[in-house]
C-alpha positions in Angstrom: -64.5 23.8 -33.0 -64.7 21.4 -36.1 -67.8 18.7 -35.9 -68.0 15.7 -38.4 -68.8 12.1 -38.6 -66.8 9.5 -37.0 -65.8 7.3 -40.3 -66.7 4.0 -38.4 -70.1 4.5 -36.4 -70.8 8.0 -37.7 -71.5 9.5 -34.3 -70.5 13.1 -34.0 -66.6 14.0 -33.4 -65.8 17.2 -32.2 -62.6 18.9 -32.6 -61.5 21.9 -30.8 -59.7 24.9 -32.4 -56.1 24.9 -32.1 -56.0 21.3 -30.6 -54.8 18.2 -31.7 -55.1 16.3 -35.0 -56.4 13.3 -33.3 -59.6 12.6 -31.4 -60.6 8.9 -30.3 -64.7 8.5 -30.9 -66.3 8.1 -27.6 -68.6 5.4 -28.9 -66.7 3.2 -30.8 -63.0 3.6 -29.6 -62.0 4.3 -33.5 -58.9 6.8 -33.8 -60.2 9.7 -36.2 -57.6 11.7 -37.8 -58.7 15.6 -38.9 -57.5 15.6 -42.6 -57.4 18.5 -44.8 -60.5 17.3 -46.4 -62.5 15.0 -44.5 -61.9 12.8 -41.2 -60.2 9.9 -41.5 -60.1 6.0 -39.2 -56.9 5.2 -38.1 -58.3 1.9 -36.8 -59.8 1.2 -33.3 -58.0 0.9 -30.0 -59.1 -1.3 -27.4 -61.2 -0.3 -23.8 -59.2 1.6 -21.4 -58.0 -0.6 -18.9 -58.6 0.7 -15.3 -55.1 1.9 -14.1 -56.4 3.5 -11.0 -55.2 6.8 -12.0 -56.8 10.0 -10.1 -56.5 12.0 -13.3 -59.6 12.4 -16.1 -60.0 13.7 -19.2 -61.2 17.5 -19.0 -59.6 18.2 -15.5 -58.2 21.3 -15.3 -55.3 22.9 -13.3 -52.5 25.3 -13.0 -48.6 25.0 -13.4 -46.4 27.8 -12.7 -49.2 30.2 -12.9 -50.6 29.0 -16.1 -53.8 27.2 -16.6 -54.3 23.9 -18.6 -56.7 21.4 -19.3 -56.0 17.8 -19.7 -57.3 17.2 -23.6 -56.4 13.5 -24.2 -55.0 10.3 -22.8 -52.7 7.8 -24.3 -52.7 4.5 -22.8 -49.6 2.0 -23.1 -48.1 -1.0 -22.2 -44.8 -3.2 -22.5 -43.8 -6.4 -21.2 -43.7 -5.0 -17.6 -46.8 -3.2 -17.2 -49.3 -0.4 -18.8 -49.2 3.2 -17.8 -51.0 6.5 -19.0 -49.8 9.5 -20.5 -52.4 12.7 -20.5 -51.9 15.6 -22.7 -52.3 18.9 -21.2 -53.3 21.9 -23.6 -52.2 25.3 -21.9 -53.8 28.6 -22.1 -50.3 29.9 -23.8 -50.4 27.3 -26.6 -47.8 25.2 -24.7 -48.3 21.3 -25.1 -47.4 19.0 -22.5 -47.6 15.2 -20.9 -47.9 14.3 -17.7 -46.8 10.6 -17.3 -47.1 8.3 -13.9 -43.7 6.1 -13.2 -43.8 4.1 -9.9 -45.7 6.4 -8.1 -43.9 9.4 -9.2 -45.3 12.2 -12.2 -43.4 13.5 -14.6 -44.1 16.4 -16.7 -42.6 16.6 -19.9 -42.8 19.5 -23.1 -41.6 18.3 -26.8 -38.1 20.0 -27.6 -38.2 21.5 -31.1 -35.7 22.6 -33.6 -32.8 20.5 -32.1 -31.0 17.4 -33.4 -32.2 14.4 -31.4 -30.6 10.9 -31.7 -32.0 7.9 -33.0 -33.2 5.6 -30.2 -32.1 2.5 -32.1 -28.5 4.1 -31.8 -28.5 4.4 -28.2 -27.8 1.5 -25.3 -28.9 1.5 -21.5 -26.4 3.7 -19.8 -25.2 5.4 -22.8 -25.3 9.1 -23.0 -26.4 11.7 -25.3 -26.8 15.5 -25.4 -29.4 17.9 -26.0 -29.1 21.9 -25.9 -25.9 21.4 -23.8 -27.5 19.1 -21.4 -26.0 15.5 -21.0 -28.7 12.4 -20.4 -27.7 9.2 -19.2 -30.3 6.2 -20.6 -31.9 4.8 -17.7 -34.6 2.7 -20.1 -34.7 1.6 -23.6 -37.7 -0.4 -24.3 -40.6 -1.1 -26.9 -44.2 0.5 -26.3 -47.6 0.0 -27.6 -50.3 2.4 -27.6 -53.4 0.0 -26.5 -56.0 2.8 -26.0 -56.5 6.1 -26.1 -59.4 8.9 -25.1 -59.9 12.5 -25.9 -57.9 15.0 -28.3 -54.1 13.9 -29.0 -51.5 15.7 -31.0 -50.7 12.4 -32.7 -51.0 8.7 -32.3 -48.4 5.8 -33.0 -49.4 2.3 -32.7 -46.0 0.9 -31.7 -42.6 2.8 -31.0 -39.3 2.2 -29.6 -38.4 5.0 -26.7 -35.5 5.8 -24.2 -36.0 7.4 -20.6 -33.0 9.3 -19.6 -31.9 11.8 -16.6 -29.7 14.5 -16.6 -28.5 16.6 -13.8 -30.5 18.5 -11.2 -33.5 16.2 -11.8 -34.0 17.1 -15.5 -35.7 14.0 -17.5 -36.2 13.4 -21.1 -38.0 10.9 -23.2 -37.1 9.9 -26.8 -40.2 8.7 -28.8 -39.1 6.9 -32.2 -41.4 5.5 -34.6 -40.5 4.7 -38.1 -38.0 7.4 -39.4 -39.2 9.8 -37.0 -37.8 10.7 -33.4 -39.4 13.0 -30.9 -37.8 14.2 -27.7 -39.8 15.4 -24.6 -38.0 17.3 -21.7 -39.4 18.2 -18.1 -39.1 16.9 -14.5 -40.9 15.3 -11.9 -43.5 17.1 -10.2 -46.5 16.2 -7.9 -50.1 16.4 -8.3 -50.1 19.5 -5.8 -47.7 21.1 -7.7 -49.8 20.8 -10.9 -52.7 22.7 -9.1 -55.4 20.2 -9.4 -58.5 20.6 -6.9 -58.3 17.8 -4.5 -62.0 17.5 -4.5 -62.0 17.1 -8.7 -59.4 14.2 -8.2 -61.7 10.9 -8.7 -61.3 8.1 -6.1 -59.8 4.8 -6.7 -62.1 2.1 -4.9 -60.2 -0.7 -6.6 -56.9 0.1 -4.7 -58.9 0.5 -1.6 -60.2 -3.2 -2.2 -56.6 -4.1 -3.0 -55.4 -3.1 0.7 -58.1 -6.2 1.5 -57.0 -8.4 -1.4 -56.6 -12.3 -0.7 -54.3 -14.8 -2.3 -56.0 -16.2 -5.9 -54.2 -19.4 -5.0 -54.9 -20.1 -1.2 -57.2 -17.3 -0.3 -55.1 -16.3 2.3 -55.2 -12.4 3.2 -52.5 -10.0 1.7 -53.3 -6.8 3.2 -51.4 -4.7 0.6 -49.8 -1.7 2.4 -49.3 0.1 -0.7 -52.0 -1.0 -3.3 -51.3 2.7 -5.5 -48.0 1.2 -6.1 -48.0 -2.5 -6.1 -47.3 -4.0 -9.5 -46.1 -8.0 -8.3 -47.3 -9.6 -5.1 -45.7 -12.5 -3.7 -48.4 -14.4 -1.2 -46.1 -15.1 1.9 -48.2 -18.2 2.6 -48.1 -20.4 -0.6 -45.2 -18.3 -2.5 -47.9 -17.3 -5.7 -46.6 -14.7 -7.5 -49.2 -12.5 -8.4 -50.0 -9.4 -11.1 -51.8 -6.5 -10.1 -53.5 -5.5 -13.2 -56.8 -2.9 -13.4 -57.1 -3.4 -9.7 -57.4 -7.0 -10.1 -55.1 -9.8 -8.6 -53.8 -12.3 -11.5 -51.7 -15.6 -10.7 -48.4 -15.9 -12.6 -46.5 -18.4 -11.1 -45.7 -20.5 -8.0 -42.4 -19.3 -6.1 -40.5 -21.2 -4.0 -40.8 -19.8 -0.4 -38.1 -18.1 1.2 -35.8 -20.4 2.8 -36.1 -18.4 6.1 -38.4 -15.9 7.8 -37.2 -12.1 7.0 -35.3 -10.5 9.9 -37.7 -7.4 9.4 -41.5 -8.7 9.2 -43.6 -7.7 6.1 -45.8 -5.0 7.2 -43.3 -3.9 10.2 -43.2 -0.1 10.4 -40.3 2.0 11.5 -39.7 6.0 11.9 -36.2 6.9 10.8 -34.5 9.9 8.7 -33.1 8.9 5.7 -29.3 8.4 6.7 -28.4 9.4 2.9 -29.8 13.0 3.7 -27.4 15.2 5.5 -29.6 17.3 6.9 -33.2 15.9 7.3 -35.8 18.3 8.3 -38.9 17.7 10.2 -39.7 14.4 12.0 -38.4 11.5 10.7 -40.8 9.6 8.0 -42.6 6.3 8.7 -41.2 3.5 6.8 -43.3 0.3 5.9 -41.4 -2.8 4.8 -43.5 -4.0 1.7 -41.2 -6.8 0.1 -38.6 -9.4 1.1 -36.0 -10.6 -1.4 -33.3 -13.0 -1.2 -30.5 -12.4 -4.0 -27.1 -14.2 -4.8 -24.3 -14.1 -7.3 -22.0 -17.1 -7.9 -18.0 -16.4 -7.6 -15.7 -19.1 -8.2 -18.5 -21.9 -7.9 -19.6 -20.4 -4.4 -23.0 -18.7 -4.0 -22.9 -15.6 -2.0 -26.5 -14.8 -1.1 -27.8 -11.1 0.8 -31.0 -10.0 1.8 -32.7 -7.1 0.5 -35.9 -5.2 2.0 -38.5 -2.7 0.0 -39.5 0.3 2.1 -42.1 2.7 1.3 -43.4 5.9 2.6 -46.3 7.5 1.0 -44.4 10.8 0.6 -40.8 9.8 0.4 -41.6 7.0 -2.1 -39.4 3.9 -1.9 -36.3 2.7 -0.2 -34.1 -0.2 0.2 -32.5 -2.1 3.1 -29.5 -4.5 2.2 -28.4 -7.1 4.7 -25.4 -9.2 4.3 -23.3 -11.1 6.6 -24.7 -9.0 9.4 -23.8 -5.9 7.8 -26.6 -3.2 6.7 -26.7 -0.5 3.9 -29.6 1.9 3.1 -30.4 2.7 -0.3 -31.9 5.6 -1.9 -32.7 5.7 -5.8 -31.0 8.5 -7.5 -31.3 9.7 -11.3 -28.3 8.1 -13.6 -27.8 11.7 -14.9 -26.4 12.7 -11.7 -23.5 10.2 -11.7 -20.8 10.2 -13.9 -19.4 6.6 -14.5 -15.9 5.6 -15.6 -14.1 2.2 -15.8 -13.0 2.1 -12.2 -14.7 5.1 -10.4 -18.3 7.0 -10.2 -18.7 10.7 -9.1 -21.7 11.8 -7.7 -21.6 15.6 -6.5 -18.1 16.4 -5.2 -17.4 13.0 -4.1 -15.5 10.1 -6.1 -16.6 6.6 -5.4 -13.8 3.8 -6.2 -15.1 0.9 -8.0 -15.1 -2.3 -5.7 -17.2 -5.0 -7.7 -19.2 -6.2 -10.8 -21.0 -9.2 -10.5 -24.2 -11.1 -12.1 -26.8 -10.9 -9.6 -29.8 -13.2 -9.6 -33.2 -12.9 -7.5 -33.7 -16.4 -5.8 -36.8 -15.5 -3.6 -39.6 -13.0 -3.1 -42.1 -12.3 -0.7 -44.5 -9.2 -0.1 -45.4 -6.4 -2.6 -43.2 -4.9 -5.4 -43.4 -1.8 -7.5 -41.9 -3.5 -10.5 -42.6 -6.6 -12.3 -40.2 -9.1 -10.2 -39.9 -12.4 -11.1 -37.9 -15.3 -9.5 -34.6 -16.2 -11.4 -34.3 -12.5 -13.1 -30.7 -11.8 -13.5 -28.9 -8.2 -13.7 -25.6 -6.7 -14.1 -24.6 -5.2 -10.6 -21.9 -2.8 -9.8 -20.6 -1.1 -6.8 -18.7 2.0 -6.4 -17.3 2.6 -2.6 -16.2 5.9 -1.0 -16.8 4.4 2.9 -19.5 4.6 4.6 -21.4 5.5 1.2 -21.7 3.6 -2.0 -23.1 4.1 -5.5 -25.0 0.7 -6.7 -26.0 0.2 -10.2 -28.2 -2.6 -11.3 -28.4 -3.3 -15.2 -30.6 -5.4 -17.3 -30.9 -5.1 -21.1 -33.6 -3.0 -21.0 -33.1 -0.7 -17.9 -30.8 0.5 -15.5 -31.2 1.7 -11.8 -28.9 3.7 -9.4 -28.9 4.0 -5.7 -27.0 5.7 -3.3 -26.4 3.7 -0.1 -25.0 4.2 3.5 -23.8 1.8 6.0 -26.0 1.9 9.2 -25.3 -0.1 12.2 -27.8 -3.4 12.9 -28.7 -1.7 16.3 -30.1 1.4 14.6 -32.2 -1.3 12.4 -33.4 -3.2 15.5 -34.6 0.1 17.2 -36.4 1.4 14.1 -38.4 -1.5 13.8 -38.8 -2.9 17.1 -37.4 -5.9 16.4 -37.2 -8.2 19.2 -34.6 -11.0 18.2 -31.4 -10.5 18.6 -29.2 -9.7 15.3 -26.1 -11.8 14.5 -23.0 -9.6 14.8 -21.4 -8.3 11.5 -18.9 -11.2 10.1 -16.0 -10.0 7.7 -15.6 -6.8 5.7 -18.0 -5.0 4.1 -17.2 -3.2 0.8 -18.0 0.2 2.0 -17.5 -0.3 5.7 -15.0 2.5 7.5 -11.8 1.5 8.5 -11.8 1.4 12.2 -8.2 1.3 12.5 -7.6 4.4 10.0 -8.6 7.3 11.9 -6.9 5.9 15.0 -4.0 5.5 13.1 -3.7 9.0 11.8 -4.8 10.2 15.6 -1.8 7.9 17.0 0.6 9.3 14.7 -0.7 13.2 15.5 -0.1 12.7 19.1 3.1 10.7 18.6 4.2 13.8 16.6 3.2 16.3 19.1 4.9 14.6 22.2 8.0 13.9 19.7 8.2 17.3 19.1 7.7 18.3 23.1 10.5 15.9 23.9 12.6 17.1 21.4 12.1 20.5 22.9 12.8 19.4 26.4 15.9 18.0 25.6 17.3 20.9 23.5 16.2 23.0 26.6 17.9 20.9 28.9 21.0 20.8 26.7 21.1 24.6 26.7 20.8 25.1 30.1 24.0 22.7 30.5 22.0 19.8 32.5 24.9 17.4 31.2 27.0 17.3 34.3 30.9 18.4 34.1 33.5 16.7 36.5 36.3 18.9 35.4 37.6 21.8 33.4 41.4 23.3 33.4 43.4 25.5 30.8 47.0 24.7 30.2 50.3 26.1 28.5 53.3 24.3 27.4 56.2 25.2 29.6 58.8 27.9 27.7 61.2 25.6 25.6 59.7 22.5 26.3 59.9 19.8 23.7 56.5 18.4 22.2 55.5 15.2 23.9 58.1 15.2 26.5 57.6 14.8 30.1 58.7 18.6 30.5 55.6 19.3 28.7 53.2 17.6 30.7 50.7 19.0 32.9 48.4 17.5 36.2 45.1 18.4 37.2 44.0 18.6 40.9 42.0 15.1 41.7 38.2 15.3 40.7 35.3 12.6 41.3 33.2 11.1 38.8 30.5 10.2 40.7 28.7 7.3 38.7 29.6 4.8 36.3 29.3 6.6 33.0 31.0 7.0 29.6 32.8 10.4 29.6 33.1 13.1 27.1 36.7 14.9 26.9 37.1 17.9 24.8 40.0 19.9 24.0 39.9 23.3 23.3 42.5 25.5 21.5 41.1 28.8 20.6 44.6 30.3 19.6 45.3 28.0 16.7 45.8 29.4 13.4 47.1 27.8 10.4 48.4 25.2 13.0 47.5 22.1 14.9 47.5 20.8 18.5 47.7 17.1 19.4 47.1 16.2 23.3 47.3 12.8 24.7 44.9 12.7 27.9 45.4 10.2 30.7 42.8 9.7 33.2 44.3 7.8 36.4 42.2 6.4 38.7 44.1 7.0 42.6 42.7 3.9 43.9 43.1 1.4 41.3 45.8 3.1 39.0 44.0 2.2 36.2 44.6 4.5 33.1 42.1 5.5 30.3 43.7 7.1 27.4 42.2 9.4 24.9 44.2 11.6 22.0 42.5 15.1 20.5 44.1 16.7 17.9 42.2 19.9 17.0 43.4 21.9 13.6 42.5 25.0 12.1 43.7 26.6 8.8 42.2 29.6 6.7 43.6 31.8 3.8 42.4 33.6 0.8 42.4 31.7 -2.8 41.6 33.9 -6.3 39.9 36.5 -3.7 37.8 34.1 -1.8 38.2 33.3 2.0 38.3 29.7 3.1 38.9 27.9 6.4 38.6 24.2 7.4 39.2 22.2 10.6 37.8 23.3 14.0 39.7 24.8 17.3 38.2 22.1 19.1 37.8 18.4 19.3 35.7 15.8 21.1 36.7 12.3 22.3 34.3 9.9 24.3 35.5 7.1 26.4 34.1 3.6 27.3 32.1 3.5 30.9 34.8 4.5 33.3 34.2 3.3 37.1 33.0 6.0 39.7 36.0 7.1 41.9 38.6 10.1 42.1 40.7 10.9 38.9 43.7 12.6 38.1 44.1 14.2 34.3 47.4 14.1 32.7 48.2 16.0 29.6 51.1 15.7 27.2 50.6 18.2 24.3 52.1 17.8 20.8 52.9 20.8 18.7 55.1 22.4 16.1 58.2 23.9 18.0 58.0 27.7 18.3 54.2 27.5 18.1 53.0 26.1 21.4 49.4 27.6 22.2 47.3 27.3 25.0 44.6 24.9 25.6 41.8 23.8 27.6 40.5 20.8 28.5 36.9 19.8 30.2 35.6 16.2 31.2 32.0 15.9 31.3 29.5 12.8 31.8 28.9 11.8 28.1 25.7 12.8 26.4 25.1 9.9 24.8 24.2 8.2 28.2 21.5 11.1 28.9 20.1 10.1 25.1 19.2 6.6 25.9 16.0 7.3 27.8 14.7 10.1 25.2 15.8 7.5 22.6 13.9 4.8 24.0 10.9 7.0 24.9 10.7 8.0 21.1 10.6 4.4 20.3 7.7 3.9 22.6 5.8 6.9 21.1 6.1 5.1 17.6 4.7 1.6 19.0 0.8 2.9 18.8 0.8 4.4 15.5 3.0 1.6 13.9 0.4 -0.8 15.2 -2.9 0.8 14.2 -1.1 1.4 10.7 -0.4 -2.4 10.3 -4.1 -3.1 11.3 -5.8 -0.4 9.0 -3.4 -2.1 6.4 -4.5 -5.3 7.2 -8.1 -4.2 6.9 -7.8 -2.6 3.5 -6.1 -5.5 2.3 -8.9 -8.2 3.4 -11.4 -5.6 2.0 -10.2 -5.2 -1.3 -9.0 -9.4 -1.7 -12.5 -9.8 -1.8 -13.3 -7.3 -4.9 -14.4 -9.2 -7.8 -15.2 -8.4 -11.3 -17.3 -10.6 -13.5 -17.1 -9.8 -17.5 -19.7 -12.7 -17.6 -21.2 -15.1 -15.4 -19.0 -17.3 -14.2 -15.8 -15.5 -15.3 -14.3 -13.8 -12.4 -11.2 -11.6 -11.8 -9.8 -10.5 -8.5 -7.8 -7.2 -9.7 -6.6 -6.2 -6.1 -6.2 -9.9 -4.5 -2.8 -10.8 -3.2 -0.7 -13.3 -5.8 0.0 -16.2 -3.4 3.3 -16.8 -5.9 4.6 -13.8 -4.7 5.7 -15.3 -1.6 7.8 -18.1 -3.4 
């Protein structure tokens, strides 16, 4: 251990062997650098701000079986707030950093011997690769080290930084000071996983005091539900926006109060499993409504508002409930590194989301307590990708981007969860991630129609094979020897037969003995009562042979003719054959009810089977058309395009 005098106040300064090169004097807050020859002063830092952190320098823990000690602390700030970064020295000589971010803890280790991109070359939502892992930039900002304590590996007054996430919960921070850029990679952890003794974690009395704080403007009771995480508080009584700094509320500005009371009252508590989690475990968490925001976008000169409710659970963290025109969406924050964005799509896990809209959203009204530095009038680029009933939502500013996974839920579930007495308004219009209620019904209708259609077709084939068509007459004839073709001598007459009902008739002539020949038969059906004659003519022909060593054939031994509807009654069949002389052949004639008459009912049934699937398909198509006609993309505020909307000029 090296001991020397502080270059500023001459108080003793001790450096542990193997520790960092920087030590902050406990007496005068001078940053002391351990040079090769003597201790050097790098200037002073301000007094530490009370960030109500439960940690302290000297506290020990154990991570993945390896003991460590908190050797130092950096306190940094940017325009949105102040935070702590705790320097850890492990017994295996590793160095790490533990930082708190919006109620979550990140454990990071320095990454060495790898090419690191410059922070100045990266943008929010830009990507970079470190050791075969791709990271997506979620925040890019400037940080200033305002205070410090303990022993540290280095000290930079100001530096640019990038926070990025990668797949499977990996987190990365790039710090750029001057020409040097350092990379730190790790993941989110809990204080319990860090092996701290709970009895050694310091209490946070100022946070407890905040739970019963009063507005600095109107003295109204605020009763903060999450004082550990609150950064901004909007008084519900007077609209004052207050900043939480060092456990004290400070007035920032006076906001307009929301134009109506929130549907879910601030402080309301309800139990519900996170709907975005497919298989939740254990009892449902208890969620507290912390804040109410009214946000809006302007499209083609029309303002479109919606409500957002911030929910909080001590273990699960923060969630959002979004309400728009009676539609409700539950939103859970997810790392940007787990989402693959492209021009008009996003992929999360194995699911692909289609780009639906991109607008510039503003915050109009705020009430309650928020975990970020919210302010009225702030504007963000908001994008939505949908795979109903789920959605990916991206809010992007110049310095930060947040990703949330959403799923639509019923208003009745919201009312039951938070015990709302008022009746919620019914949903109006079509929501972006709303499931098409007619799509499944159309698919089901088509499936049932296909099933019944196949069954009906099978019955028709079966009845046809079983001879269900009614046959009125069948007979076989031969031309008399020496008879002249087509002469009265060649004619033949049947016995009378009865046609029982008025139907079209099917008359079939069959000449199985035809070979390279033809046969024409004129058939007359004579009604014995009215002497009305119904005439048809059939001419079967069949030819075959061999050409170039290959057999061929054409024609048929039979031919069928149909009549118009004939009256019921008794008929006699008269046939007059025509044939080549000396090549007369036997032939048969059958008279049956025309199959076409029997097909009318099945055909009508087929049409009936199509009515339901066509109806639901048209409704499903109309639903999707209405949804996508509202899709809008804004390249800049006030500049809107509707890429999926129907062009009215198409009807001209």
